[in-house]
C-alpha positions in Angstrom: 9.1 -31.4 -8.6 5.4 -32.4 -8.4 4.6 -30.6 -4.6 6.4 -27.6 -6.4 4.2 -27.4 -9.5 0.9 -28.5 -6.9 2.0 -25.1 -4.4 2.2 -22.8 -7.3 -1.2 -24.4 -9.2 -2.4 -23.9 -5.5 -0.9 -19.9 -5.6 -2.2 -19.6 -9.0 -5.9 -20.3 -8.4 -5.8 -18.4 -5.3 -4.3 -15.4 -7.0 -7.5 -15.7 -9.9 -9.9 -16.5 -7.1 -8.3 -12.3 -5.7 -8.8 -10.8 -8.6 -11.9 -12.2 -9.6 -13.4 -11.6 -6.0 -12.0 -8.0 -6.3 -13.7 -7.6 -9.8 -17.3 -8.7 -8.7 -16.9 -6.5 -6.2 -16.4 -3.4 -7.8 -18.2 -4.1 -10.7 -21.5 -5.4 -9.0 -22.3 -2.4 -7.3 -21.2 -0.7 -10.2 -23.8 -2.7 -12.1 -26.9 -1.8 -9.4 -25.6 1.9 -9.6 -25.5 2.6 -13.0 -27.6 0.2 -14.9 -29.9 -2.3 -12.8 -31.3 0.9 -10.5 -32.0 3.8 -12.6 -33.0 2.3 -15.5 -35.5 -0.8 -13.6 -36.2 1.6 -11.0 -35.8 5.0 -11.4 -34.7 7.4 -8.8 -36.2 7.0 -5.0 -36.2 10.5 -4.3 -39.3 12.9 -5.0 -37.4 16.3 -5.1 -40.9 17.9 -5.2 -41.6 16.9 -1.4 -38.1 18.4 -0.3 -39.2 21.8 -0.2 -41.3 24.8 -2.2 -37.0 26.0 -3.6 -34.6 24.8 -5.7 -31.1 27.3 -5.3 -28.9 26.4 -8.6 -25.7 28.3 -8.4 -23.5 29.0 -12.1 -27.3 28.6 -13.6 -27.1 30.5 -16.4 -25.5 27.9 -18.9 -25.0 24.5 -19.0 -25.7 21.6 -16.6 -26.7 24.4 -14.1 -29.5 25.6 -16.2 -30.3 22.0 -17.3 -30.9 21.3 -13.5 -32.3 24.4 -13.4 -35.0 23.7 -16.0 -35.9 20.0 -15.0 -36.1 20.8 -11.2 -39.0 23.8 -12.6 -40.2 20.7 -14.7 -40.9 19.1 -11.5 -42.8 21.7 -9.5 -39.8 23.2 -7.8 -39.5 27.3 -7.3 -36.0 29.0 -8.4 -33.2 30.7 -7.0 -30.2 30.8 -9.7 -27.4 32.4 -9.1 -24.6 33.5 -11.0 -22.5 36.6 -12.4 -24.3 38.1 -15.2 -27.1 39.9 -14.4 -28.4 40.5 -17.9 -28.0 36.6 -18.5 -30.0 35.6 -15.2 -32.8 38.0 -16.2 -33.3 36.2 -19.6 -32.8 32.5 -18.1 -35.5 33.4 -15.7 -37.7 34.6 -18.1 -37.2 31.4 -20.4 -37.8 29.2 -17.4 -40.7 30.8 -15.8 -42.6 30.8 -18.5 -41.8 27.0 -19.8 -42.6 26.1 -16.4 -44.9 28.0 -15.0 -42.7 28.4 -12.1 -41.7 31.4 -10.1 -37.9 32.1 -10.4 -35.7 34.7 -8.3 -32.1 35.5 -8.9 -29.6 36.7 -7.1 -26.3 37.9 -9.1 -22.7 37.4 -7.4 -19.3 37.0 -8.4 -18.1 33.7 -6.9 -14.3 34.6 -7.1 -15.3 37.2 -4.5 -14.7 36.7 -0.5 -17.3 35.6 2.4 -19.6 38.4 2.1 -21.3 37.2 -1.2 -22.5 34.6 1.2 -23.9 36.7 3.4 -25.8 38.1 0.7 -27.3 34.9 -0.6 -28.2 34.5 3.5 -30.2 37.9 3.0 -32.3 37.1 -0.4 -33.2 33.5 0.6 -34.2 34.6 4.0 -37.6 32.6 4.7 -37.7 30.3 2.0 -38.4 26.6 2.1 -35.0 25.1 0.1 -35.5 21.6 -0.6 -32.6 21.4 -3.2 -29.4 23.2 -3.4 -27.2 22.4 -6.3 -23.5 23.6 -6.4 -22.6 23.8 -10.1 -20.5 26.7 -10.7 -17.4 26.0 -11.3 -14.0 27.3 -13.8 -11.5 25.4 -15.4 -8.5 26.2 -17.5 -8.6 27.6 -21.0 -7.0 24.9 -22.2 -4.3 21.8 -20.4 -1.4 23.4 -19.7 1.4 23.0 -16.9 1.1 24.3 -13.1 4.4 26.7 -13.0 2.7 28.0 -16.3 -0.7 28.6 -15.3 0.9 30.5 -11.6 3.4 32.8 -14.2 0.2 33.2 -16.8 -2.1 34.4 -13.7 -1.3 34.2 -10.1 -4.7 35.6 -9.4 -6.4 33.0 -12.0 -5.1 30.0 -9.0 -6.6 31.7 -6.4 -10.3 31.9 -8.3 -10.6 28.6 -9.3 -9.7 27.7 -5.5 -12.2 30.0 -4.5 -15.2 29.4 -6.9 -14.8 25.3 -6.8 -14.3 24.8 -3.6 -15.1 27.4 -1.2 -18.4 28.1 -3.2 -19.4 24.4 -2.4 -18.4 24.5 1.4 -20.1 28.2 2.2 -23.4 27.1 0.2 -23.7 24.0 1.7 -23.3 25.7 5.3 -25.8 28.0 4.5 -28.4 26.0 3.6 -28.0 22.5 5.6 -29.2 23.7 8.6 -32.7 24.4 7.3 -32.6 20.9 5.7 -31.6 19.3 9.0 -34.2 21.1 10.6 -36.9 19.5 8.5 -35.3 16.1 8.6 -35.2 16.5 4.5 -33.6 17.7 1.3 -30.9 16.9 -1.4 -27.5 19.0 -2.0 -25.8 18.2 -5.5 -22.0 19.1 -5.8 -20.8 18.7 -9.2 -17.4 17.7 -9.4 -16.2 15.6 -12.5 -14.8 12.6 -14.1 -11.5 14.9 -13.7 -11.4 14.4 -10.2 -11.4 11.0 -9.8 -8.8 9.9 -12.9 -5.5 10.9 -13.4 -5.2 14.5 -14.9 -2.3 15.6 -15.4 -2.1 19.2 -16.9 -5.5 20.1 -15.2 -3.8 19.1 -11.7 -5.4 22.3 -9.7 -9.0 22.3 -11.1 -9.2 18.1 -11.0 -7.7 18.5 -7.0 -10.7 21.2 -6.6 -13.1 18.2 -8.1 -11.3 15.5 -6.3 -12.0 17.9 -2.8 -15.6 18.2 -3.7 -16.1 13.7 -3.8 -14.5 14.0 -0.3 -16.0 16.9 0.7 -19.5 15.2 -0.2 -18.7 11.6 0.7 -18.0 12.7 4.6 -20.7 15.1 4.6 -23.5 12.2 3.7 -22.0 10.6 6.3 -22.4 12.9 8.6 -25.9 14.3 8.0 -27.7 11.3 6.3 -29.4 10.2 9.4 -30.9 13.8 9.2 -32.7 12.8 6.5 -30.3 14.9 3.8 -28.9 13.1 0.8 -25.6 14.4 0.0 -24.4 13.0 -3.8 -21.5 14.1 -5.8 -21.9 14.1 -9.6 -19.0 13.8 -11.7 -19.5 14.4 -15.8 -17.2 14.1 -18.0 -17.5 15.7 -21.4 -20.6 17.5 -21.9 -21.7 19.7 -24.9 -21.0 23.4 -22.6 -19.6 26.4 -23.0 -17.2 25.4 -20.6 -15.9 21.9 -22.4 -16.1 23.8 -25.6 -17.6 21.0 -27.4 -20.7 22.3 -29.4 -21.8 19.2 -30.8 -23.8 16.7 -28.7 -22.5 12.8 -28.7 -22.8 9.9 -26.8 -20.0 10.1 -25.2 -20.4 14.4 -24.9 -24.4 14.5 -24.2 -26.2 17.6 -24.4 -26.7 19.5 -21.1 -30.3 18.1 -20.6 -29.9 14.9 -21.6 -26.9 14.8 -18.9 -29.2 15.9 -16.3 -32.2 13.6 -17.2 -29.6 10.7 -16.6 -27.8 12.1 -13.1 -31.2 12.8 -11.5 -31.6 8.9 -12.3 -29.1 8.1 -10.2 -30.4 10.3 -7.2 -31.0 7.6 -4.2 -29.0 4.8 -5.9 -25.4 6.3 -5.1 -23.6 9.0 -3.2 -20.9 9.4 -5.8 -21.9 8.8 -9.4 -21.2 9.6 -13.3 -24.2 10.4 -14.0 -24.1 9.2 -17.3 -23.7 5.4 -18.3 -20.8 6.3 -20.9 -19.0 8.2 -18.8 -19.4 5.7 -15.8 -17.7 3.4 -18.3 -14.2 5.3 -19.1 -14.0 6.0 -15.4 -14.4 2.2 -15.0 -12.3 1.3 -18.1 -9.2 3.9 -16.6 -9.8 1.9 -12.9 -9.4 -1.3 -14.6 -6.3 -0.2 -16.7 -4.6 0.9 -13.4 -5.3 -1.9 -11.5 -3.8 -4.6 -14.3 -1.3 -2.4 -15.5 -0.8 -0.1 -12.8 -1.0 3.4 -12.3 1.7 4.6 -13.7 0.7 3.2 -16.6 -2.8 4.3 -16.9 -1.3 8.3 -16.1 1.0 8.1 -18.8 -1.6 7.4 -21.3 -4.1 10.1 -19.9 -1.0 12.1 -20.2 0.0 11.4 -23.6 -3.9 12.6 -24.7 -3.7 15.3 -22.6 -0.9 16.6 -24.4 -2.1 16.3 -27.8 -4.9 18.4 -26.2 -2.9 21.1 -25.4 -0.8 20.9 -28.2 -4.0 21.8 -30.7 -5.6 24.1 -28.2 -2.3 26.2 -28.6 -2.1 25.8 -32.6 -5.2 27.2 -32.5 -4.8 30.2 -30.1 -1.5 31.0 -31.9 -3.8 31.0 -35.3 -6.2 33.2 -33.8 -3.8 36.0 -32.7 
């Protein structure tokens, strides 16, 4: 009996030690990447030394526009790429006047085919591109079951893949060669927290963002030795038109607040939430999965998203 008790105590101590080790293994790097490094040291990358120009897709609003403003503030010339020519002209004038930098624009619809990338190649030929921000993206109008999305608009499924995946791969292919040739450059791919946590009822969107994380991670491994930094940024809610959040808060910051925080992680993390409250949200969900099981965490997220869907449908019905 005593031997059994001693054995159980030994196994219990071993289990606690293993759990403690796993927690430390995850928490200590997380603490450095999200708190210690950015707060005490700041970004180790001077983006202004990467090249004369920065290219930003989806740059007329939200996070893309905020990256454009911040990079211009740091002295880079800009190539802004989005769908609306009128919005591009307005944003180009706003940023050019505010930061006294040259701003060029290219109006393309990223739901199109490969021909749009040839146009981008031609209009950026000869430019010293140091930074590429792959920000353009589209999501659902509200959380919805996959088959209901397909029934409502089959074309939308193709569009979301074209915009969220094809743009990242083709734009990276366009500008990586120049960065490799000069052995320096930065590619920032905007993913989403949706790509790293359970996200039912946004299944295709979250899957495209998960692709961005995996693609960025492996691409960094391939080209790190060539001096190119490739980072996947995973924002949670930000007060933008896409999120439909109008008022900024601690957990849904303004795009400017978010981007300044995200850029402070450049050089510390190849994958990052970019903003401490969003990183805490990811950490809580991952620990919930570890302690109570993945299905438990999925059920909690599903319940929350079903509530969001119900409210969205109610609003839609009132507007009709």
